[in-house]
SEMI-720910 format. One record per residue (C-alpha): residue in three letters; x, y, z. Coordinates in steps of 0.001 Angstrom, whole numbers, plus 500000, padded with zeros to 6 digits. Last residue first. Layout:
! residues N
ALAXYZ ...
END
This chain:
! residues 841
ALA446699168041207358 PRO449920168120209295 LEU450912164908211089 HIS450668164994214875 PRO453629162905215952 LEU453571159235217047 ARG455556158677220259 ASP458711156800219513 THR458743152980219554 GLN458656152869215768 ARG461978154590215641 THR462140158156214485 GLY463104159633211109 THR463262163333210364 ARG461861165331207474 ARG462516169061207204 GLY461041172474206369 PRO457302172294207004 SER457538169263209290 LEU457032165566208673 ARG457988162911211237 ILE458604159547209605 VAL457756156483211660 ALA460264153708211079 GLY458871150320210064 GLU461721149511207697 ASP464823151413208695 HIS465349154858207262 LEU467312156299204307 PRO466720153153202289 PRO469721151286200827 ALA470592152079197228 LEU469999150556193783 ALA466590148982194406 GLY464605146958191875 PRO465357143642193561 ARG465995144057197316 GLY468755141735198549 GLU470870144531199958 ALA470752146366196629 GLY469158144984193496 ARG470426142026191433 ARG467354142010189208 LEU467506145767188735 ALA471237145673188026 ALA470685142952185399 LEU467977145050183761 MET470352148033183762 ARG473024145921182085 PRO470539144818179413 ALA469448148462178776 PRO472949149886178337 MET474370151977181192 PRO474369155576182407 ARG476097155841185813 ALA474344154475188865 PHE473028155412192310 LEU475501158002193588 HIS476368158792189962 GLY473118160693189529 GLN469342160555189573 GLY466735161870191963 ALA463252161401193369 THR461303162547196463 CYS462302166188196840 GLY460795167440200128 LEU463693169480201480 GLU464581166557203789 TRP464854164296200726 LEU467193166755199007 ALA469391167000202104 LEU469535163217202457 ARG470518162681198829 GLN473089165474198903 PRO474614164061202072 GLU474680160604200410 SER476728161865197494 GLU476534162271193706 VAL472995163440192956 GLY473360165164189555 GLU469695165650188708 ALA466837166227191167 ILE463312165102190263 VAL460107166993191178 GLU456671165468190466 LEU453994168080189786 ASP450813168722191797 LEU450978172496191135 SER451399173364194833 ARG453842170457195318 GLY455897171478192280 LEU456091175062193520 ASP457175173915196958 VAL459855171665195418 THR461078174526193222 SER461087176914196208 ARG463195174460198211 ILE465627173859195339 VAL466093177597194729 ALA466576178265198445 VAL469168175485198680 ALA471066177007195747 GLU470966180420197441 ALA472295178950200690 SER475378177777198775 THR478003175378200142 GLU476218172000200323 MET473655173068197708 ALA476186173757194967 MET476166170356193229 VAL472384170112193497 PHE471925173613192058 THR474244172872189113 ARG472432169565188504 ASP469288171362187285 ILE466105170436189151 LYS463773168382186948 LEU460088169329186983 GLU457391166785186113 HIS453828166645184740 VAL454034169396182136 PRO451146171298180529 ILE453257173910178681 ARG451721177394178608 SER451566178455182284 LEU454757176515183049 VAL456597178473180353 SER455406181792181825 LEU456499180547185251 SER460025180239183951 SER462459177830182406 TYR465236178493179910 GLY467093180837182243 THR467559178049184745 GLY465325177027187657 PHE464131173914185863 ASP466877172123183938 ASP464327169746182334 LEU460584170335182118 ALA458867166953181962 LEU455928165802179837 ARG453876162615180218 VAL452273160914177218 GLY448567160218177819 ALA447126161015174363 ASP445953164398175617 ARG449529165148176681 LEU450903164371173236 GLN448204166340171443 GLY448726169373173725 LEU452483169260173189 VAL452061169306169397 ARG449408172061169489 ASP451462174322171747 VAL454500173764169547 VAL452484174586166397 GLU451145177769168018 LEU454611179155168620 GLN455163180785172007 SER456449177457173289 LEU459576178092171207 THR460629180310174093 LEU461461176906175583 ASN465197177061174879 GLU466267173433175159 THR465517170536177486 LEU461929169407177104 GLU461835165878178512 LEU459299163467176997 VAL458119160831179471 LEU456831157493178159 ARG455095154963180457 GLU451872157043180283 PRO451583156210176576 PRO451120152475177291 LEU453752150373175470 ASP452524147885172829 HIS455720148123170767 ALA453961149233167566 HIS451456151316169551 LEU454199153294171285 ARG456040153847168001 ALA452822155031166309 LEU452100157380169222 VAL455508159020168857 VAL455268159373165072 GLU451718160756165261 PRO452805163299167889 PHE455706164451165630 SER453501165134162592 ALA453228168876163337 ASP457048169169163272 LEU458057172274165245 LEU458271170123168376 SER461075168142166745 ARG463069171355166384 PRO462702171937170108 SER464744168746170641 VAL463170166072172817 ASN464943164171175591 VAL463527160726176375 ALA462276159583179801 VAL461383155904180334 PRO458632154775182688 LEU459424151671184753 ASP457249148556185191 PHE459919146142186415 GLY458545142607186196 ALA460833141185183516 ALA458253141860180795 HIS458103145460182001 TRP461883145801181765 ASP461799144472178191 GLY459016146892177241 ALA460941149853178680 ALA463975148794176647 VAL461902148558173449 ILE460489152059174105 SER463951153546174570 GLN465398151826171476 ASP462517153053169327 LEU462699156634170665 VAL466447156901170042 ALA466061155611166469 ALA463038157844165784 ALA464893160905167077 PHE467862160188164782 ALA465605159654161753 PRO463644162865162487 LEU466886164844163222 LEU468694163917159985 GLY468194167369158455 SER471920168141158727 ARG471546171149161025 GLU469883169151163798 VAL472411166327163577 ALA475315168795163567 ASP474065170421166743 LEU473690166987168341 PHE477211165825167390 ARG479771166938169959 LEU477383167509172864 PRO476089163960172272 ASP479322162443173653 ILE481160160140171237 THR481881156495172127 GLY484735155083170019 HIS486686157299167602 THR487106154741164813 PRO483881152691164619 HIS481866155508166216 GLN479399154367168878 TRP477384157594169050 ARG475503157881172357 ALA471954158997173257 LEU470834159197176886 ALA467501157656177965 GLU466335158538181479 ALA465030155801183754 ALA462078155441186114 VAL461095154483189711 VAL464240152679190893 VAL463991151896194623 GLY466420153665197011 THR463655153974199626 GLY463747157677200493 LEU465407159119197407 ASP463168157184195002 VAL465574156522192143 ILE465828157623188509 PRO468051155154186660 GLN470439156304183890 PHE469910154616180544 GLU472145154253177527 VAL470966154608173942 THR472734153791170701 PHE473501155730167520 GLU475651153561165218 ARG472535152290163495 GLU474190151679160117 ALA471956154128158238 VAL472096156759160982 ALA475881156569161272 ARG476296156644157472 SER474251159831157237 LEU476171161388160118 GLU479652160788158661 GLY480138164233157079 SER479377165933160378 LEU482094163862162058 THR484742165217159677 LEU483647168785160271 ARG483901168160164010 GLY487411166819163609 LEU488469169926161712 ASP487082172072164504 ALA488952170048167112 THR492192170463165150 ASP491970174212165497 ARG495501175319164525 SER494530176418161009 PRO491564178381162400 VAL493784180765164445 TYR492050182215167519 GLY493993185002169174 ALA496510184559171956 LEU497097186475175166 ARG499586186203178069 GLN501969184036176085 GLY503743180921177350 SER503226179076174068 ARG501230176241175584 LYS499182178611177762 ALA498433180982174865 GLN497349178047172648 TYR495162176913175518 MET493447180321175492 ALA493013180268171714 VAL491198176900171830 ASP488979178199174622 ALA488186181316172579 ARG487229179007169703 ARG484922177007171977 LEU483234180183173191 LEU482566181274169610 GLU481215177816168738 SER478865177881171707 MET477738181378170741 GLY476579180285167319 GLY478129179124164091 ASN478709180853160772 ASN480159184296160128 PRO482465183865163073 ALA482369186018166233 VAL485893187156167102 ALA488000184955169379 ILE490322185997172198 GLY492261183607174425 GLY493679184622177775 SER496282183415180233 ALA496409184750183774 GLU498944185455186483 VAL497812186632189884 SER500467188094192164 ILE499750187756195868 ARG500722190509198280 MET500374189310201865 GLY498895191248204793 ASP495815189029204979 LEU495359189075201185 GLU496338192141199171 ILE496192191294195436 PRO499154192149193194 GLU498501194181189979 HIS498767191883186971 LEU495006191280186761 VAL494222194785185435 ALA496357194095182338 LEU494153191223181198 LEU491230193541180469 LYS493411196088178659 GLU494943193305176528 ALA491473192037175580 ARG490390195504174392 HIS493439195736172109 THR492862192213170782 ALA489216192990169949 VAL490094196199168051 ALA491324194141165066 PRO487805192749164544 ALA486446196227163677 PRO484067198804165233 LEU483564196631168330 GLY480015196910169745 THR480293193890172013 ILE482858192177174221 LEU481607189032175958 ILE484033188490178818 ALA484889185025180109 PHE486331183751183395 GLU487883180435184449 ASP489219179946187980 GLY486611177359188992 GLY483530177822186865 LEU482411179851183851 ARG482584183205185595 ALA481041185875183426 VAL481681189502182460 LEU479224190956179941 ASP480174194024177906 GLU477662196837177295 PRO479043199185179957 GLY482626198321178970 ALA484782196130181173 VAL487341197777183474 ALA485341197626186717 ARG483815194198186065 LEU487229192688185405 ARG488583194157188636 ASP485597193056190716 ALA485730189503189314 VAL489453189221190070 GLU488826190415193617 ILE486017187866194088 LEU488231185067192744 VAL491028186031195131 ARG488586186068198045 ASP487394182584197065 GLY490976181344197082 SER491405182710200568 PRO488327180804201709 HIS489630177687199856 GLY492839177402201835 LEU496112179329201888 THR498505176746200425 ASP496246174319198544 ASN493795177002197400 VAL496558179375196289 GLU498411176495194579 LYS495285175627192587 PHE495335179151191179 HIS498630178385189408 ASN497552180287186284 LEU494182181977186236 ASP492187181210183044 ILE490673183971180921 LEU488404183570177842 LEU487838186741175806 VAL484786186587173546 ALA484176188825170531 ALA481304190793168971 VAL481511193127165952 GLY479152196067165478 ASP475546196455166576 ALA473427196244163428 HIS475163193449161542 ARG475851191433164693 LEU472272191584165961 SER471683187795166050 LEU475145187479167531 GLN474086189594170492 GLU471105187381171352 THR473226184250171176 GLY475876185937173306 ARG473347186924175951 GLU471986183376176152 LEU475407181741176144 LEU476746184141178772 HIS473697183562180949 ARG474262179805180783 ARG477958180122181540 ASN477423182253184634 ALA476992186010184967 LEU478975187579187766 GLY477805187734191391 THR481216186539192534 LEU480368183548194750 VAL476867182612193578 ASP477569182867189856 HIS474613184297187994 SER472058183069185408 ALA470326180281187316 ALA470267182173190600 HIS468857185231188839 ALA466195183278186950 HIS465200181285190012 GLU465008184419192144 ASP462919186116189454 ALA460608183095189315 VAL460251183121193103 ARG459386186822192989 THR456872186240190197 LEU455270183438192216 GLU455072185765195214 ALA453529188552193124 TYR450989186089191693 ALA450077184942195197 SER449675188558196339 ALA447451189328193335 ASN445318186249194041 ARG445086187072197765 ILE444129190682197043 ALA441506189575194491 THR440008187074196951 CYS439784189714199692 LEU438250192172197218 ALA435602189602196254 SER434793189087199952 ALA434581192853200529 PHE432280193253197511 THR429974190524198793 ARG429917192022202298 LEU429111195468200896 THR426400194123198591 TYR424783192300201525 TRP424885195495203572 GLU423421197448200635 ARG420544194956200322 GLU419762195240204016 SER419729199013203723 LEU422671201116204826 GLN422094203788207453 VAL423791207126206891 PRO424278210183209133 GLY426304212903207400 PRO429825213371206018 PHE429981209773204745 TRP432995207470205148 LEU433343203891203896 ARG436007201603205372 LEU437321198278204041 LEU439522196326206418 GLY442370193831206192 ILE443459190198205813 GLU440804188410207885 ILE440751184610207746 GLY437155183302207738 ASP437900180511205235 HIS435244181897202886 GLY437246185058202480 GLN437848187995204772 LEU438171191719204285 PRO436469193143207370 THR433675195745207126 THR433757199304208417 ILE431105202023208060 THR432189205524209085 THR429506208199209533 GLY430216211896209943 GLY433017213202212126 THR436479211700212690 PRO437724212415209187 LEU439514209553207358 PRO443284209523207678 GLU445607211902205776 GLY448449210167204021 GLY451190207835205154 ASN451515204025205072 GLY451023203759201344 ASP448687205060198656 SER447074208456199260 THR444422210683197662 ILE443307208317194917 THR440738210263192874 GLY437485209016191282 GLY435519208727194512 ASP437357210247197471 GLY440312207915197763 ARG442458206099200296 VAL444921203213200007 THR446579201819203132 ARG449507199416203310 GLY449946198084206856 GLY452590195528205884 ASP450258192575206364 ASP446960193819207790 ARG445850195663204676 VAL443754198837204934 VAL441345199957202192 GLU439849203429202689 VAL436930205080200929 ARG435728208679200955 ASP432471210394199976 ALA430653207076199855 GLY428017206614197162 PHE427853202876197899 LEU428802201343194547 GLU430741204261193074 ALA432868204890196163 ALA433397201136196545 GLY434544200817192907 ASP437028203702193143 VAL438604202323196324 ALA438607198754194995 THR440250199846191732 ARG443061201448193736 LEU443529198292195807 VAL443526195981192759 GLN445899198297190860 GLY448364198185193752 LEU448159194381193862 ASP448928193938190166 VAL447503190615188924 ASP444109192122188142 ASN440594190763188581 LEU439215193635190682 ALA437371195095187670 ASP435141192010187627 THR434087192786191207 ALA433065196354190272 ARG431247195312187098 ALA429269192631188954 LEU428466195046191790 ARG427291197692189296 GLN425011195136187658 TRP423719194011191048 ALA422958197642191988 HIS421309198302188623 ARG418909195425189188 GLU418243196520192783 ASP417594200104191706 ARG415223198975188958 SER413261196791191309 ARG413113199599193870 LEU411881202067191239 ARG409176199695190065 SER407988199140193609 SER408014202873194313 TYR405943203594191205 ALA403319201006192124 LEU403188202235195714 HIS402847205842194592 LEU400027205000192207 SER398139203378195040 LEU398829206292197411 VAL397667208856194851 LEU394405207010194376 PRO393942206595198135 PRO394575210356198567 ILE392151211331195738 ILE389110209551197162 LEU388528212410199638 LEU388085214973196852 LEU384882213193195842 SER382986216053197485 THR383937218182194496 ASP381465216216192351 ALA381526215535188579 GLN384057218215187796 LEU386115216969190731 ILE386413213517189199 LEU387380214943185798 MET390004217096187460 ILE391343214097189368 ALA391762212154186129 LEU393650215074184565 ILE395935215291187598 VAL396557211521187574 LEU397452211682183893 LEU399926214467184612 ARG401370212452187502 ALA401942209435185226 VAL403615211547182518 VAL406031213135184995 SER406730209751186653 ALA407576208209183274 LEU410027211045182681 ARG411593210516186101 LEU411837206789185440 ASP413594207424182125 TRP415906210057183599 HIS417014207726186426 GLY420409209499186530 SER421118211803183573 PHE420209214996185458 LEU422146213986188554 ARG425239213084186538 ARG425092216335184600 LEU424600218339187784 SER427797216880189253 VAL427679215162192643 ARG428979217038195676 SER426138215654197828 ALA424721218921199239 LEU425839221108196325 SER424436218731193704 ILE421229218189195682 VAL420673221969195863 PRO421450222396192158 LEU419000219555191281 THR416066220815193370 LEU415443224341192091 ALA415750223743188319 GLU414086220331188563 ASP411074221786190420 LEU410935224726188001 VAL410769222353185017 VAL408031220235186611 VAL405964223259187757 VAL406184224885184318 LEU405086221590182765 TYR402082221425185101 ALA401026224986184323 ALA401154224276180592 VAL399183221037181013 LEU396467222855182987 PRO396380225760180559 VAL395899223293177629 ILE393259221115179335 ARG390595223775180107 GLU390489225433176716 GLN390725221995175115 LEU387586220854176953 PRO385429223728175704 ARG384085226066178445 ASP380565225564179805 ALA381790223164182480 SER383868225819184167 TRP387253224697185303 SER388749228130184666 TRP392074229258183323 ASP392575232837182226 LEU395867231905180558 LEU397821234485182550 LEU395970233606185752 PHE396553229863185354 VAL400232230421184538 VAL400631232645187607 GLY398946229998189773 ALA401362227330188539 ALA404362229568189323 THR403037230420192800 ALA402298226787193634 LEU405830225845192601 LEU407190228739194654 MET405305227471197705 ASP406682224019196985 LYS410262225343197019 ALA409826227400200174 VAL408470224497202245 GLY411119222035201057 PHE413969224540201420 ALA413021225486204980 LEU412669221858206032 LYS415992220917204427 LEU417788223742206246 PRO416048222964209546 ALA416991219241209417 LEU414044216976208779 ARG411984215591211596 VAL409812213104209666 ILE406642214800210992 ALA408163218247210398 ARG408449217518206675 ALA404759216620206349 ILE403605219607208441 GLY405822222046206524 VAL404658220603203195 GLY401051221135204205 LEU401613224705205457 GLY403604225805202409 ALA401104224290199991 CYS398189225724201986 LEU399696229201201708 ILE400210228992197945 VAL396826227319197388 TRP395005230079199342 PRO396714232778197300 VAL395782231006194006 PRO392066230840194614 ALA390478227499195468 LEU389186224305193903 ALA391009223865190597 LEU394172225410192044 GLY394053222770194784 THR394301219950192253 LEU397334221650190756 ILE398999221840194176 ALA398036218317195283 VAL399369216757192083 GLU402550218820192305 THR403131217543195858 TRP403442213928194702 SER406903213355196250 ILE410440212414195164 GLY412617212294198289 HIS416254212913199119 PRO418783211404201539 THR422319212917201602 SER425233210587202390 ARG426107209814198753 ILE422793210319196894 ARG420182208452198890 ILE416641207884197570 ARG413259208040199276 VAL410091207868197141 SER407474210151198630 VAL404064209495200143 THR404301212268202724 ALA404334215280200385 GLY401183214253198528 VAL399390213334201759 VAL400330216622203432 VAL399308218507200279 LEU395853216862200315 PHE395451217643203993 THR396341221283203363 LEU393849221468200512 LYS391094219967202626 ALA391877222352205466 ALA391849225289203071 THR388446224235201757 GLY387139224144205303 LEU388706227538206068 ASP387032229087203056 ASN383683227583204025 LEU384108228894207546 THR384622232341206061 PRO387913234145205653 LEU388023237790206808 GLY387752240399204110 HIS388641240395200427 GLY391883242349200924 LEU392827239874203663 ILE393291237182201035 GLU395388239388198724 ARG397566240605201589 ILE398167237029202698 SER399076235955199117 ILE401473238876198638 ALA403257237992201887 ALA403470234311200943 ALA404961235116197509 ILE407560237361199133 GLY408401234644201650 ALA408797232118198829 CYS411298234399197092 ILE413211234826200356 VAL413215231059201010 VAL414586230324197532 LEU417397232853197998 GLY418225231417201411 VAL418424227913199953 LEU420949229129197368 LEU422995231058199928 VAL423026228114202343 LEU424189225753199624 ARG426915228136198493 ARG428237228387202040 ASP428052224622202598 THR430040223913199408 GLY432747226386200339 THR433022224871203811 ASP433269221356202323 ASP435989222465199899 GLN437905224038202782 ASP437557220828204762 THR438898218903201787 ARG441834221265201500 THR442677220743205122 MET442151223388207834 
END
């Protein structure tokens, strides 16, 4: 026997004992009443006639009851008290007690109540009649006209109140045991309507007494009066119940709005038990078979196991389906006894089931989006071959660690490069080389500290972020231990291969970020290679690159004033047709001595120098002028300009952008601003306001390097972008990495679902172009189509075109007039003579 069955058995036993006690007390009262009647001789015809009237009155009062259901147990609120007190005004107490029992028995037998309910109803009303009669006898009550009115009213009111209190005291414990609902909840439920009913019935009793005082033959008009009042009370009660039911439904459906699927299912179980008074509730999902069960306030099981619903009683099942008619599961309600839902309850059940279906789908969709985001974040922050962190993850973790340098000890970076690794690839092949890299990664991971981060930067280059050092001198000791594990030979197909490595160690500087620390470790590593050492530390006096950077930083003001910053443009091409659809602006520094300088060497210095607004304005002006020149030549191409997060912190930035657009008469929608840096800045209100103003004005926004650690669904939810740009690392790896292909596919699917344009960066071969197009990516940029070029040269390339097509830089993937067959995962081309496929809706 289960625990629930034991609880049910205990409840039934207590219920039977309580009802038995009431029946025994009523039997004693009936026996005393019969003896009292027979003590005055046999009843006369007049006595029997009065008894018949009283019995009829009780039958009417007991029949016109308000039916309510508490869980699976139906209960009624009747007008029996009115009949009992009216009878006490017409006949002796013993007769009223017996007539009350007889009338209630007839009324309950008509509706075919269960024996236990029938016995309790008869016994309870006999005890009510007994209690009222005792009060009348104690107060010497009489409805004699010669007695003052107050002497007749006070005993009547006292008897009525005793009847009301005794009725509650007998009925509520029985209902509580039968329905397993707490006494406090029963007492507080509908208390206002119950109080109004008490007052209304008292007034009815007083009115009846006045009628009977005038003429006892008017007793026959009492049933219609009671029936009218009953109908009015029932209507009010139904209206209140319906109002409360809709309020409970609204609260229950609102509670389902949660992004956690488990919480949605558990809330649904509790809400259904509360809404429909079910003893147990079960929600079953079709996909995965997850089942959640509860018994109203307690979740008994969550998963594929657990005890199923009992086989007895009443089980009501409704499907979980939305407006599209697709069923995703079932909702089951279980009651221990027979239950029939009303029309309103059926409608409520269907509405609740539909809301639950929507909530489950929303939570499942959110979980899927979270999973895709996690996959993106992991793929963007880890090396596919070795599973180590990649360069981007190393930079992020290092930046975070350097911000805590005073609280968490000294940080250092060890950069490792494998010597002669190219010979392994050339001699034994790339698969063997990959196995060597995996072994090296495993060894470094095994010897690194628990808080250290081991990363593969690319090729045969590794880096370890060492943290928590007590002093800078300890960094060299830790680096030597890490390099030592690489000197043991590696077993490879029966051969022992010795791996030699050179390492450079650099301790975090007082100034400069993680990029600077990594650069210094790189300088030290090449010093070790040149000197033939296994390990070298960073020496500032030998860092000629650092001195050159300081020199460049001092020339920034002159470069801005003399307009040495120029812009080159890389076309963005439709992958299917080869036609140019946009261009990305790329800043260059045309130094009079050093020639063209890559932006990676001066952008940090520009931001730190305070010259960012002037630099950004120069790049923006040149980009807008170029777009205007292309438009005048018949090539209406949007231009994409990278934006620094520091610019987004300037509240006047939207005004500057819009002023430049207006000055050159370029529509705002022809400008695309690419957000390329750490987008956690989007949590700042000023950034949200700046981006919102730009978008509202018509400027398009693009999220660059999507799929990396800087981009996530949380960023998409805050920044109203129009385009996603797939990072070039995924495009470069897609021919050898299934994970990279999965990231690109999920990005394209996400862009399609959010109505965003998706552009791939770094397209360098026709196989990459075709693979991207088959995955659903429609636009791309890279050396396959064109390298960055000045605006006039790009205009000349557009006019020249490809294969006699102005505006195109590559031949189309398919012949003109070909019919393109679309499928969920691929695109294939067929000749026009092929049979036309059924295109998906």
